[in-house]
VEXDOVEX-355783 format. One record per residue (C-alpha): residue number from 0; x negated, y negated, z. Coordinates in nm, 3 decimals. Layout:
N
(NUM (X Y Z)) ...
! end
This chain:
494
(0 (-4.683 -16.925 36.408)) (1 (-4.877 -16.859 36.130)) (2 (-4.882 -16.473 36.196)) (3 (-4.500 -16.490 36.178)) (4 (-4.482 -16.682 35.855)) (5 (-4.712 -16.442 35.690)) (6 (-4.510 -16.145 35.791)) (7 (-4.205 -16.295 35.668)) (8 (-4.396 -16.391 35.322)) (9 (-4.511 -16.032 35.310)) (10 (-4.158 -15.897 35.348)) (11 (-3.985 -16.114 35.097)) (12 (-4.285 -16.024 34.852)) (13 (-4.186 -15.665 34.909)) (14 (-3.839 -15.705 34.874)) (15 (-3.882 -15.900 34.545)) (16 (-4.108 -15.641 34.409)) (17 (-3.878 -15.349 34.503)) (18 (-3.568 -15.548 34.352)) (19 (-3.778 -15.615 34.019)) (20 (-3.867 -15.242 34.013)) (21 (-3.487 -15.140 34.061)) (22 (-3.399 -15.407 33.777)) (23 (-3.642 -15.259 33.553)) (24 (-3.546 -14.906 33.606)) (25 (-3.170 -15.006 33.541)) (26 (-3.268 -15.189 33.229)) (27 (-3.477 -14.887 33.102)) (28 (-3.208 -14.637 33.169)) (29 (-2.952 -14.850 33.008)) (30 (-3.113 -14.877 32.686)) (31 (-3.223 -14.529 32.704)) (32 (-2.862 -14.413 32.737)) (33 (-2.745 -14.656 32.444)) (34 (-3.030 -14.519 32.208)) (35 (-2.903 -14.172 32.299)) (36 (-2.565 -14.239 32.223)) (37 (-2.650 -14.379 31.902)) (38 (-2.848 -14.082 31.801)) (39 (-2.586 -13.845 31.900)) (40 (-2.332 -14.021 31.695)) (41 (-2.569 -14.026 31.404)) (42 (-2.604 -13.674 31.408)) (43 (-2.256 -13.605 31.418)) (44 (-2.175 -13.837 31.125)) (45 (-2.465 -13.659 30.910)) (46 (-2.322 -13.337 31.027)) (47 (-1.960 -13.403 30.899)) (48 (-2.106 -13.549 30.584)) (49 (-2.281 -13.240 30.505)) (50 (-2.003 -13.020 30.622)) (51 (-1.784 -13.214 30.374)) (52 (-2.009 -13.195 30.086)) (53 (-2.075 -12.815 30.141)) (54 (-1.697 -12.730 30.194)) (55 (-1.615 -12.925 29.861)) (56 (-1.886 -12.757 29.671)) (57 (-1.783 -12.416 29.814)) (58 (-1.444 -12.470 29.733)) (59 (-1.510 -12.520 29.335)) (60 (-1.741 -12.258 29.321)) (61 (-1.456 -12.025 29.484)) (62 (-1.221 -12.197 29.222)) (63 (-1.449 -12.106 28.934)) (64 (-1.531 -11.761 29.027)) (65 (-1.171 -11.651 29.114)) (66 (-1.039 -11.790 28.774)) (67 (-1.318 -11.612 28.586)) (68 (-1.266 -11.282 28.761)) (69 (-0.899 -11.284 28.711)) (70 (-0.940 -11.390 28.335)) (71 (-1.204 -11.106 28.269)) (72 (-0.981 -10.834 28.437)) (73 (-0.665 -10.938 28.270)) (74 (-0.834 -10.960 27.905)) (75 (-0.995 -10.615 27.968)) (76 (-0.669 -10.460 28.046)) (77 (-0.449 -10.636 27.764)) (78 (-0.728 -10.544 27.509)) (79 (-0.660 -10.187 27.579)) (80 (-0.277 -10.232 27.562)) (81 (-0.282 -10.461 27.245)) (82 (-0.580 -10.292 27.064)) (83 (-0.672 -10.656 26.956)) (84 (-0.976 -10.861 27.083)) (85 (-0.810 -11.172 26.964)) (86 (-0.670 -11.261 27.328)) (87 (-0.720 -11.584 27.505)) (88 (-0.653 -11.594 27.876)) (89 (-0.664 -11.921 28.065)) (90 (-0.615 -11.901 28.452)) (91 (-0.587 -12.223 28.667)) (92 (-0.577 -12.157 29.052)) (93 (-0.485 -12.447 29.312)) (94 (-0.656 -12.348 29.643)) (95 (-0.580 -12.520 29.984)) (96 (-0.769 -12.514 30.323)) (97 (-0.584 -12.419 30.631)) (98 (-0.734 -12.500 30.986)) (99 (-0.731 -12.215 31.237)) (100 (-0.585 -12.266 31.582)) (101 (-0.846 -12.229 31.850)) (102 (-0.817 -12.156 32.208)) (103 (-1.074 -12.312 32.433)) (104 (-1.158 -12.085 32.717)) (105 (-1.332 -12.169 33.029)) (106 (-1.655 -12.004 33.086)) (107 (-1.617 -11.745 33.337)) (108 (-1.960 -11.820 33.494)) (109 (-1.855 -12.171 33.590)) (110 (-1.746 -12.245 33.957)) (111 (-1.476 -12.489 34.024)) (112 (-1.444 -12.650 34.344)) (113 (-1.114 -12.850 34.461)) (114 (-1.190 -13.214 34.460)) (115 (-1.546 -13.184 34.282)) (116 (-1.524 -13.298 33.901)) (117 (-1.685 -13.064 33.645)) (118 (-2.035 -13.171 33.525)) (119 (-2.018 -13.225 33.162)) (120 (-2.251 -13.473 32.959)) (121 (-2.163 -13.650 32.640)) (122 (-2.469 -13.474 32.472)) (123 (-2.305 -13.146 32.533)) (124 (-1.965 -13.242 32.392)) (125 (-2.120 -13.384 32.050)) (126 (-2.373 -13.092 31.989)) (127 (-2.076 -12.850 32.033)) (128 (-1.878 -13.057 31.802)) (129 (-2.117 -13.076 31.540)) (130 (-2.214 -12.709 31.565)) (131 (-1.848 -12.623 31.517)) (132 (-1.795 -12.838 31.224)) (133 (-2.124 -12.731 31.054)) (134 (-2.019 -12.364 31.077)) (135 (-1.683 -12.399 30.916)) (136 (-1.510 -12.148 31.142)) (137 (-1.210 -12.351 31.180)) (138 (-1.076 -12.331 30.799)) (139 (-0.965 -12.059 30.565)) (140 (-0.886 -12.079 30.183)) (141 (-0.557 -11.994 30.032)) (142 (-0.390 -11.989 29.708)) (143 (-0.128 -12.255 29.674)) (144 (-0.033 -12.224 29.315)) (145 (-0.150 -12.004 29.004)) (146 (-0.084 -12.103 28.646)) (147 (-0.153 -11.870 28.355)) (148 (-0.142 -11.903 27.991)) (149 (-0.196 -11.589 27.770)) (150 (-0.266 -11.672 27.375)) (151 (-0.187 -11.337 27.160)) (152 (-0.223 -11.260 26.773)) (153 (0.111 -11.305 26.590)) (154 (0.065 -10.947 26.437)) (155 (0.114 -10.803 26.784)) (156 (0.501 -10.694 26.785)) (157 (0.739 -10.842 27.057)) (158 (0.783 -10.493 27.236)) (159 (0.403 -10.510 27.325)) (160 (0.439 -10.884 27.414)) (161 (0.703 -10.798 27.672)) (162 (0.470 -10.544 27.818)) (163 (0.179 -10.793 27.841)) (164 (0.409 -11.025 28.053)) (165 (0.502 -10.732 28.287)) (166 (0.128 -10.618 28.303)) (167 (-0.002 -10.991 28.364)) (168 (0.281 -11.090 28.626)) (169 (0.194 -10.764 28.841)) (170 (-0.185 -10.754 28.816)) (171 (-0.193 -11.165 28.904)) (172 (0.072 -11.142 29.183)) (173 (0.283 -11.419 29.001)) (174 (0.538 -11.545 29.245)) (175 (0.778 -11.802 29.097)) (176 (0.907 -11.909 29.450)) (177 (0.542 -12.028 29.517)) (178 (0.543 -12.236 29.195)) (179 (0.347 -11.999 28.993)) (180 (0.379 -12.024 28.602)) (181 (0.315 -11.747 28.346)) (182 (0.334 -11.849 27.966)) (183 (0.263 -11.593 27.675)) (184 (0.233 -11.747 27.326)) (185 (0.145 -11.633 26.988)) (186 (-0.049 -11.772 26.711)) (187 (-0.260 -11.695 26.391)) (188 (-0.613 -11.684 26.472)) (189 (-0.822 -11.864 26.231)) (190 (-1.124 -11.741 26.085)) (191 (-1.473 -11.950 26.079)) (192 (-1.518 -12.032 25.691)) (193 (-1.868 -12.027 25.586)) (194 (-2.058 -12.355 25.509)) (195 (-2.393 -12.396 25.351)) (196 (-2.474 -12.662 25.599)) (197 (-2.480 -12.386 25.868)) (198 (-2.808 -12.235 25.709)) (199 (-3.006 -12.521 25.846)) (200 (-2.872 -12.510 26.204)) (201 (-2.980 -12.244 26.453)) (202 (-2.967 -11.962 26.469)) (203 (-2.972 -11.940 26.094)) (204 (-3.249 -12.178 26.084)) (205 (-3.476 -11.947 26.256)) (206 (-3.381 -11.671 25.995)) (207 (-3.432 -11.902 25.722)) (208 (-3.767 -11.982 25.849)) (209 (-3.863 -11.618 25.894)) (210 (-3.768 -11.552 25.531)) (211 (-3.975 -11.855 25.395)) (212 (-4.267 -11.716 25.601)) (213 (-4.210 -11.358 25.473)) (214 (-4.233 -11.493 25.116)) (215 (-4.532 -11.696 25.177)) (216 (-4.706 -11.384 25.318)) (217 (-4.592 -11.195 25.020)) (218 (-4.741 -11.437 24.779)) (219 (-5.035 -11.467 24.993)) (220 (-5.097 -11.079 24.965)) (221 (-5.018 -11.079 24.598)) (222 (-5.304 -11.339 24.531)) (223 (-5.518 -11.119 24.730)) (224 (-5.437 -10.802 24.555)) (225 (-5.466 -10.946 24.229)) (226 (-5.734 -11.202 24.266)) (227 (-6.098 -11.140 24.349)) (228 (-6.023 -10.797 24.507)) (229 (-5.827 -10.656 24.205)) (230 (-6.089 -10.384 24.147)) (231 (-6.082 -10.265 24.508)) (232 (-5.716 -10.241 24.500)) (233 (-5.732 -10.061 24.172)) (234 (-5.994 -9.802 24.318)) (235 (-5.749 -9.748 24.619)) (236 (-5.454 -9.680 24.410)) (237 (-5.643 -9.464 24.181)) (238 (-5.743 -9.250 24.491)) (239 (-5.377 -9.255 24.612)) (240 (-5.247 -9.137 24.278)) (241 (-5.494 -8.847 24.255)) (242 (-5.418 -8.727 24.609)) (243 (-5.047 -8.739 24.539)) (244 (-5.102 -8.561 24.217)) (245 (-5.309 -8.288 24.399)) (246 (-5.033 -8.222 24.649)) (247 (-4.781 -8.218 24.397)) (248 (-4.952 -7.947 24.204)) (249 (-5.024 -7.742 24.501)) (250 (-4.645 -7.757 24.607)) (251 (-4.541 -7.677 24.229)) (252 (-4.766 -7.374 24.168)) (253 (-4.492 -7.139 24.156)) (254 (-4.238 -7.357 23.992)) (255 (-4.248 -7.427 23.602)) (256 (-4.258 -7.796 23.488)) (257 (-3.883 -7.871 23.371)) (258 (-3.903 -8.242 23.289)) (259 (-3.873 -8.200 22.902)) (260 (-3.573 -8.297 22.694)) (261 (-3.496 -7.918 22.636)) (262 (-3.481 -7.842 23.006)) (263 (-3.265 -8.160 23.061)) (264 (-3.025 -8.049 22.798)) (265 (-3.000 -7.710 22.948)) (266 (-2.912 -7.855 23.274)) (267 (-2.644 -8.044 23.072)) (268 (-2.515 -7.735 22.916)) (269 (-2.511 -7.570 23.257)) (270 (-2.317 -7.847 23.405)) (271 (-2.056 -7.860 23.149)) (272 (-1.997 -7.481 23.150)) (273 (-1.973 -7.528 23.542)) (274 (-1.717 -7.812 23.507)) (275 (-1.510 -7.611 23.280)) (276 (-1.516 -7.327 23.497)) (277 (-1.411 -7.529 23.775)) (278 (-1.116 -7.663 23.573)) (279 (-0.988 -7.312 23.427)) (280 (-1.069 -7.123 23.743)) (281 (-1.303 -6.899 23.539)) (282 (-1.622 -6.849 23.361)) (283 (-1.626 -7.028 23.002)) (284 (-1.602 -6.806 22.724)) (285 (-1.941 -6.720 22.577)) (286 (-2.131 -6.889 22.852)) (287 (-2.401 -6.630 22.825)) (288 (-2.525 -6.779 22.497)) (289 (-2.814 -7.038 22.589)) (290 (-3.140 -7.141 22.439)) (291 (-3.320 -6.834 22.564)) (292 (-3.075 -6.608 22.353)) (293 (-3.047 -6.813 22.057)) (294 (-3.277 -6.619 21.829)) (295 (-3.100 -6.290 21.930)) (296 (-2.764 -6.429 21.837)) (297 (-2.889 -6.567 21.509)) (298 (-3.004 -6.217 21.409)) (299 (-2.681 -6.077 21.547)) (300 (-2.469 -6.317 21.341)) (301 (-2.665 -6.256 21.014)) (302 (-2.459 -5.939 20.989)) (303 (-2.117 -6.055 21.141)) (304 (-1.805 -6.178 20.944)) (305 (-1.757 -6.535 20.890)) (306 (-1.442 -6.510 21.133)) (307 (-1.638 -6.389 21.395)) (308 (-1.918 -6.637 21.370)) (309 (-1.658 -6.926 21.346)) (310 (-1.503 -6.796 21.678)) (311 (-1.827 -6.761 21.854)) (312 (-1.940 -7.123 21.742)) (313 (-1.616 -7.271 21.835)) (314 (-1.677 -7.207 22.249)) (315 (-2.059 -7.326 22.197)) (316 (-2.202 -7.650 22.304)) (317 (-2.221 -7.869 22.015)) (318 (-2.605 -7.861 22.004)) (319 (-2.635 -7.497 22.035)) (320 (-2.366 -7.443 21.792)) (321 (-2.537 -7.681 21.544)) (322 (-2.879 -7.505 21.596)) (323 (-2.739 -7.158 21.535)) (324 (-2.520 -7.275 21.226)) (325 (-2.836 -7.429 21.055)) (326 (-3.036 -7.096 21.093)) (327 (-2.776 -6.907 20.938)) (328 (-2.776 -6.826 20.563)) (329 (-2.599 -7.103 20.351)) (330 (-2.296 -6.902 20.229)) (331 (-2.236 -6.774 20.592)) (332 (-2.255 -7.126 20.724)) (333 (-2.012 -7.271 20.463)) (334 (-1.750 -7.016 20.499)) (335 (-1.776 -7.038 20.883)) (336 (-1.732 -7.405 20.857)) (337 (-1.451 -7.388 20.614)) (338 (-1.264 -7.184 20.881)) (339 (-1.339 -7.423 21.162)) (340 (-1.181 -7.684 20.957)) (341 (-0.867 -7.504 21.001)) (342 (-0.631 -7.538 21.313)) (343 (-0.533 -7.215 21.410)) (344 (-0.409 -7.034 21.757)) (345 (-0.628 -6.740 21.841)) (346 (-0.530 -6.427 21.991)) (347 (-0.677 -6.401 22.340)) (348 (-0.748 -6.023 22.336)) (349 (-0.934 -6.052 22.016)) (350 (-1.164 -6.358 22.140)) (351 (-1.237 -6.138 22.457)) (352 (-1.318 -5.841 22.249)) (353 (-1.550 -6.042 22.041)) (354 (-1.719 -6.188 22.348)) (355 (-1.752 -5.848 22.522)) (356 (-1.918 -5.715 22.201)) (357 (-2.161 -5.977 22.139)) (358 (-2.291 -5.955 22.509)) (359 (-2.345 -5.604 22.507)) (360 (-2.550 -5.636 22.184)) (361 (-2.749 -5.916 22.325)) (362 (-2.826 -5.717 22.626)) (363 (-2.938 -5.429 22.419)) (364 (-3.137 -5.615 22.188)) (365 (-3.469 -5.472 22.103)) (366 (-3.779 -5.657 21.973)) (367 (-3.821 -5.959 21.751)) (368 (-4.057 -6.242 21.696)) (369 (-3.950 -6.398 22.019)) (370 (-4.042 -6.101 22.240)) (371 (-4.361 -6.076 22.047)) (372 (-4.464 -6.439 22.084)) (373 (-4.379 -6.436 22.475)) (374 (-4.607 -6.149 22.504)) (375 (-4.891 -6.279 22.294)) (376 (-4.847 -6.629 22.485)) (377 (-4.913 -6.457 22.818)) (378 (-5.228 -6.297 22.683)) (379 (-5.597 -6.428 22.688)) (380 (-5.714 -6.581 22.380)) (381 (-5.930 -6.270 22.279)) (382 (-5.613 -6.044 22.314)) (383 (-5.414 -6.272 22.125)) (384 (-5.629 -6.256 21.839)) (385 (-5.629 -5.863 21.847)) (386 (-5.277 -5.861 21.852)) (387 (-5.181 -6.108 21.572)) (388 (-5.444 -5.910 21.359)) (389 (-5.266 -5.584 21.421)) (390 (-4.920 -5.741 21.324)) (391 (-5.085 -5.911 20.998)) (392 (-5.172 -5.546 20.880)) (393 (-4.821 -5.435 20.932)) (394 (-4.624 -5.740 20.859)) (395 (-4.810 -6.048 20.713)) (396 (-4.490 -6.261 20.706)) (397 (-4.396 -6.205 21.069)) (398 (-4.780 -6.251 21.169)) (399 (-4.802 -6.590 21.003)) (400 (-4.476 -6.695 21.179)) (401 (-4.580 -6.559 21.504)) (402 (-4.914 -6.752 21.474)) (403 (-4.712 -7.072 21.399)) (404 (-4.536 -7.027 21.732)) (405 (-4.838 -6.936 21.941)) (406 (-4.973 -7.237 22.152)) (407 (-5.333 -7.243 22.226)) (408 (-5.538 -7.479 22.480)) (409 (-5.760 -7.623 22.186)) (410 (-5.460 -7.768 22.033)) (411 (-5.478 -8.058 22.272)) (412 (-5.743 -8.198 22.067)) (413 (-5.463 -8.240 21.774)) (414 (-5.232 -8.434 21.992)) (415 (-5.183 -8.803 21.964)) (416 (-5.203 -9.052 22.260)) (417 (-4.841 -9.037 22.349)) (418 (-4.854 -8.643 22.358)) (419 (-5.159 -8.618 22.562)) (420 (-5.016 -8.890 22.795)) (421 (-4.684 -8.655 22.836)) (422 (-4.891 -8.354 22.905)) (423 (-5.089 -8.540 23.195)) (424 (-4.788 -8.695 23.329)) (425 (-4.638 -8.326 23.365)) (426 (-4.931 -8.158 23.483)) (427 (-5.114 -8.409 23.674)) (428 (-5.456 -8.620 23.622)) (429 (-5.647 -8.395 23.893)) (430 (-5.544 -8.042 23.705)) (431 (-5.582 -8.186 23.356)) (432 (-5.955 -8.305 23.429)) (433 (-6.047 -7.952 23.590)) (434 (-5.895 -7.776 23.295)) (435 (-6.061 -8.026 23.030)) (436 (-6.414 -7.936 23.192)) (437 (-6.393 -7.600 23.093)) (438 (-6.317 -7.695 22.712)) (439 (-6.583 -7.735 22.453)) (440 (-6.741 -8.083 22.447)) (441 (-6.602 -8.129 22.080)) (442 (-6.249 -8.103 22.223)) (443 (-6.296 -8.330 22.504)) (444 (-6.447 -8.602 22.272)) (445 (-6.135 -8.579 22.059)) (446 (-5.925 -8.598 22.351)) (447 (-6.104 -8.922 22.506)) (448 (-6.099 -9.093 22.182)) (449 (-5.728 -9.096 22.158)) (450 (-5.673 -9.174 22.540)) (451 (-5.646 -9.528 22.658)) (452 (-5.956 -9.667 22.834)) (453 (-5.802 -9.661 23.169)) (454 (-5.659 -9.327 23.134)) (455 (-5.983 -9.166 23.009)) (456 (-6.187 -9.308 23.304)) (457 (-5.936 -9.159 23.556)) (458 (-5.975 -8.826 23.371)) (459 (-6.361 -8.863 23.372)) (460 (-6.347 -8.939 23.734)) (461 (-6.166 -8.627 23.824)) (462 (-6.369 -8.428 23.596)) (463 (-6.696 -8.566 23.794)) (464 (-6.570 -8.610 24.149)) (465 (-6.263 -8.375 24.170)) (466 (-6.270 -8.053 24.380)) (467 (-6.349 -7.780 24.112)) (468 (-6.069 -7.518 24.090)) (469 (-6.106 -7.121 24.121)) (470 (-6.108 -6.906 23.841)) (471 (-5.782 -6.752 23.866)) (472 (-5.604 -7.096 23.923)) (473 (-5.788 -7.206 23.613)) (474 (-5.604 -6.957 23.423)) (475 (-5.265 -7.014 23.602)) (476 (-5.303 -7.401 23.510)) (477 (-5.387 -7.312 23.161)) (478 (-5.072 -7.125 23.104)) (479 (-4.861 -7.411 23.289)) (480 (-5.022 -7.666 23.010)) (481 (-4.942 -7.408 22.735)) (482 (-4.581 -7.348 22.857)) (483 (-4.551 -7.760 22.877)) (484 (-4.690 -7.802 22.522)) (485 (-4.431 -7.532 22.419)) (486 (-4.135 -7.713 22.593)) (487 (-4.250 -8.052 22.445)) (488 (-4.281 -7.911 22.099)) (489 (-3.943 -7.758 22.098)) (490 (-3.804 -8.089 22.225)) (491 (-3.971 -8.270 21.951)) (492 (-4.181 -8.494 22.172)) (493 (-4.503 -8.367 22.028)) 
! end
């Protein structure tokens, strides 16, 4: 009896254990299935949300990009048509998304048997739906409506405005049936008025700060240059001036100095003659008379009738005419001025005859104090004294007159401060110092005694530190100094 009872209890225990295991498996499978469904639904929801956000962002970016592209293209073309940059274009595009029709095609590799259902799980459906939605392959973007506003300057004529309308409508593809709108308006564009308050706003603020920084830097450099290091700066400037003077002298060895008043006056006379020639279409009468031929003209006019003198002086520049009249005898000058005070129409042929005759006489003029003076001036000092001595034996008055015209290098000692400074300015400190080094010590001391302390120091520096000039260069530079002194004397500056 007991063995049968034990067998029954064992079977019952096995059955209960099997039922419990099956129940546990069913519960576990049910929980896993529910969790899987929840996870799939959650993934689907997240995919739809992300797709919606991406689609909205893409739609806005597409709208902005399309509007900007249309505005830029249209403005570039209208600027060429109107010839003006005063154009405002506003494009507003309304977009719409249209879903594409899809055809679900069965997979060719699937085998369909009659009466047997196709195995398809929920997971496969959800994943496919999420992927298609995320890829966005089921929609396309179209233009629903296009609104365009063009604002032109009021100065553009109506005919050009009509052309603008046609070009804009054709370029943008305006379709009134679709509800598109195109508006072209004109207005006066306002200019921005300047306000002082704008100076303290960017970017003007940056320029203002830069200007203040530059001013501060300039003041700092000024204090540096004129403060404790003033002597150092002066030495640098003196060296630079000396170098520049040396370069200038080398470049002007073959060209005479022409900064005197007489040279400037001669340039003015030539300019007056050029202007008169341009006005009349021919050379002015008696234009060949200049400062170089005054002495010859005065000598010739001394034997001319007063009528001819008055005619010649009438066509000369005022300063040359005054100089010639002052050198003539008193009676001839008085009679010539009396004739000039009367108004008269001259015979052109007679005036031309006087001009031609005077020009020939000047061309064939021989000798004179001016010629002798020029020859003596270009001779060495020993030769000068010999020539003057010979002339003195023949004509003492002429020798004395020529001697008064002769300019010698030792006459530098007789000049005052302004005269020596004028010579130094036109010759250069370097050359002046080298020439002064060849003169006697007495002449040097007299020149240094009238020069300011600073100028004397610079000349001494050139004498001591400057590169010595060759002998032939010394002679050329001495002649330059003599010519400069002569021009300054003729101009009344020394």
